N, C-alpha and C positions, 0 to 999 in steps of 0.2 A: 287417767284423764290428763295428767300433767304431761305424759309422754306424747299424747296426741297434739296438745297445744304447742309443745316444743317443736314437733315435726312441721306443723303449719307455719310456725314462726321462722324456722330455717328456710322453708320453701319460699316464704315471702321475701326474705333477704336475698336469696338467689335470683328471684324474679326481678327485684329492683336492680340488682347488680347487672343483670343482663340488659335491662333497659338503659342503664346509664352508660354502658360501653358501646351501645349501638351508634355507629358514626352518623352524624347528621350533615356531613360535608362529603361530597363525592369527588375525591381527588383522582382525576383521570389523566393518564399519560398523554402528553402532547405528541408523543412519537407514534401513537396509534391514529392513523389518518382515517377519517370516517367518510362515508359516501355523502356527496353534496350535489345532487343532480341539477340544482338551480345555479350552480357556480361552475363553469367549465374548467377553470384552473384547479379548483379544489377537487372536482370529480376526477380529473386526470391524475392528480396527486394520489387520490384514493386507489385508482386502478394500478398505479405503479407500486404502491405499498402492498396491495393485495397480491400482485404477481411476483414481486421480487423481495418483499419484506424490507424495503428501504423507504424511510421517511424523507420527503423533499421539502425544504424550506426556502423562503426568499428573504428571510431576515434572521439574524442571530437571536432575536427575541422570539421564543417559540411558544410562550404561554404567559397569560396575564390573568390572575385570579383576584377578584374583589375580596378584601379582608374586612374592612369596616370603615367608619368615618372617624376622622381625628377630632380633636377638641374644637377645631375651627369649622367643622362640618364638611370638610373636603374628603372625598373618597380616597381610600388607601388601597393600593393594589400590590400584590406580590408577583414579581416577574421571574420567569425562568429563561436562562440563556444557554445557548450552545457553548460548552466549555471546550475550547480548542487547545488548551494547554496540557491535556492528557495525551501523552504519546504512547507508542508501543512499549517502550522500555523506561520511560521517565516522565516527570512532570515539570513543566516549565512555567514561566511567569511573563509571557510575552503580551504586548498590547497590540490589538488588531484594529484596523480601520477599514470599513467596508463602504463601497459605493453600490447602491442598489438600483435595480430597474423595476418598474412598477406596471407598465402597460400590459393589458391582458394578452395582446397579440405577441409581445415579446416573451411573456411567461409561458404561453402555450407552445411557442417555437422552442424555447429552452427545454420544456418537458418532453417534447418530441425527440430532442437530441439526447436527453437523459435516457429515454427508452432505448435508443440505438446503442448507447454506451452500455447499459445494463444487459442488453441482449448479447453483447460481445464479451461481457465481463466474466470473471471467474467467481462462481458462487462462494467459495471459501474466502475470497478477498473482498467481497462486497461490504461496504460500510453500513453501519446502523442508520446513518442519516447523511444527507447531502445538503449543502448550503450553496445556492446559486446566486451569484452576484455579478454586477457589471465589472467591478475591479476590486482589488484588496491590496493591502500592504500590512506589514507588521515589523516589529523591531528585532526579529530573529535573524538567522543567517539565510542568505540567498539560496544556499544549496537545498534548503527545505522545500523550496518552491520548484515544481516541475512545469516547464513551459513546453508546449508542443504546437508548432506553427503549421498552418496551411494557407498559402496565399497571403492575404492581408490580415488574416485573423489568427489569433493565438489564444489557446485555452491555457490559463494558469491554474495550477492545482496545488493544494496543500492538504496532506492527509494526516489527521490526528488519529487517536485511538478509536474514536467513535464516528467522527464526522469527516467527510471529504468535501472540501471547499473548492468550487470550480467557477471560474469567471468566463464570460463571453460565450456561454452556451446558447444565448439568444441570437447568435450569428449563424451563418450557413457554412456547412462543411460537406465534403464528399462522403459517400458511403464507406470508402476504404479508410477514412480517417479514424473511425471508432475502434476497430480492432488494433490498429497501431497505437492508439492512445492507451488502450488497455494494457498492452505489453509495457509501455513506458512507465505507467503508474505502478505496475506490478513489481518492477525491479526493486525499488526501495522497500516495499512491503515485505517481499520475500527475504531480502537481505536482513531486515530487522527480525523477521520471524524465525530464521534459522538459528538465531542466538538465544532462543528461549531455553529456559532451564531444563524443560522436559526433553530437549534435543541435545543436551550436553554430551551424552555418551556417543551419539551418532556423529556429532560434529568433531569430537575428539578423534574418532576413527579416521576422519578426513584429514585432520591436522597433522596426524603422526605418520602419514604416508611419506611425505617429504621430510628429510632430516631437518631438525630444528636449526642446525648450523648452516643450512643452505639459504635461509631467509635473510633478506636485506644484505646481500653480499655483492661485492664487485665481481662481475662475471669472470673476469680474467684471473681472479684468485681461486676460483673453484676448479677442481682438478679432474672432473669426470670426462670432460670433452674440451677440445681446443676451440677457442674463439676465433672465427675467421679474421684474417687481416684485411680483407677487402669486402666492401658492400655491407659490412655489419654496422649500420648507422640507424639512428632514430628516424631519419627521413624515410628510408626504405621500409623499415618496420611499420611505420604509420600508414604506408600504402597497402599493407597486407590486407586482403579481403578474403576471409575463409570461404565465402560462398562463390568466389570466382574460380571456375575449374582451371583456368590457366595458371593460377597461383599455387595449385596443388603440386605441380611438378617444377615450377620455376626454381632454379638452383638457389637463388638468393633467399627465397622464403623457406625452402627446405632447410637451409643452413640455420636459420633462426630457430625453426622448430626442433632441430637436432640439439641445439644448445639449451634452449629453455626446457624442452621435453626431458632431457637427461636428468633433470632435478625435479620433475613433476610439475613444472610451471608452464602456463600458457600466456604469460604476460610479464611486464616489467614493473619496477617500482613506480608508484604514482607520486611519490614525494621526493625521493632523491634523484630519480631520473632513469633514463633508458639503460645506462651502464650497470644498473644494480637489479638484483632479483627482488621480487615483491615482498611486502610485509605479509604476515599471516592473514590479516583482515583483507588486504588487497587481493591476495591469492583466492580467498573464498569468493570475493565479489567478481573476480575474473571468470570463475566457473559459472556463477549464477548468470552473469551477462551472456556467456556463451550458450547456456542452456535456453535462454530466452530469445537469443538473436538468431540461432540457426538450429536446424533439426539434428537428430542423432546421426543420420547418415552422413551429413556434411562434417560433423565433428569427427567421426571415426575416420573419414577420408583424410582429414588433415593430421590427426594425431595418433593413428593406429600403430605407428612405429615406436611410440613412447609408452611403455607399460605402466609407468608411474602415473602418467596423465590419464590413461584409460581407467586405472583403478580409482583415482580421485573423482573422475567424471561419474563413474558408476555409483559411488557413495553419495555424491551431491545430488545426482538425479533421483536416487532412492529417497533421500530426505524430502525433496520437493514434491515428488509424485506420490509417495506412499505415506509420508508423515504429515505433509501440509495439504495433501489432496489437491494438488495443482495438476490439471490434465495437460501436460506439456504437448502431447501429440496433437491435441485439438488446438492448442494455443499457438504453437509454432509449426508452421507447415514447411 
């Protein structure tokens, strides 16, 4: 009898315990956008979320939950904000200032442009969320902001780990604008992504193709190839356009490619100047820029005579296409 009573006593305790842990508040994620047929703006946000998995906001305050009343009888709320200080490889402490737009017409126009952007975007690089504003500023470095202009309108963007901030999307742009914007925004994302710890071995295979003693050196002191005494100037180099067929055989540009290519480089130092070979980081970025600016056929046409360049190109292309799942052939025509 005692055993039976003990059994029911334990069962009672577990029943009470289960009841006490049952949550009575439903904390729902503000990043899950729900259908709202009665509100055209929210319904369009829902359609974009359903199609692309991206939550679009018009304010950095994404959620407000009622908590209780304070001792004075005033309602107390808990707010959730978009945290833009999480970066791909670091955490910052910047202060942001936003100027919003609120009319339904402007918001619907902005969402239509978001759809064009997402249609052209790379799935692997899509953000978790987007914040659409009229304008913004912050106390970080200007290089973190990417601006892309068309006519009198400019889209400013700032990409954090989870959120892409974009201004002026309620303005009008051509259909060709969005694919170009996608490429411009992809560059810093890819440059950050290739430094992931998981890609360390792959990146090391790229970095060791050129000799370590050839980085950040005065071209004239390197001994694999003679530096031309005429036309070898920064002015002429800055005029070089790899996509221009006339530049493929122009003796001036061929000479540049022969010098740089002998060491596995396709550009110069961004910090010291034209007369020096690039740093390791600049060298990586030169190849990423090239992969995103012109297709494989054009690259090979320019650099096929430089074995080290072609070897480094193949490694970086493999990282971007196969490790980061970036469809370069679709992105760069």
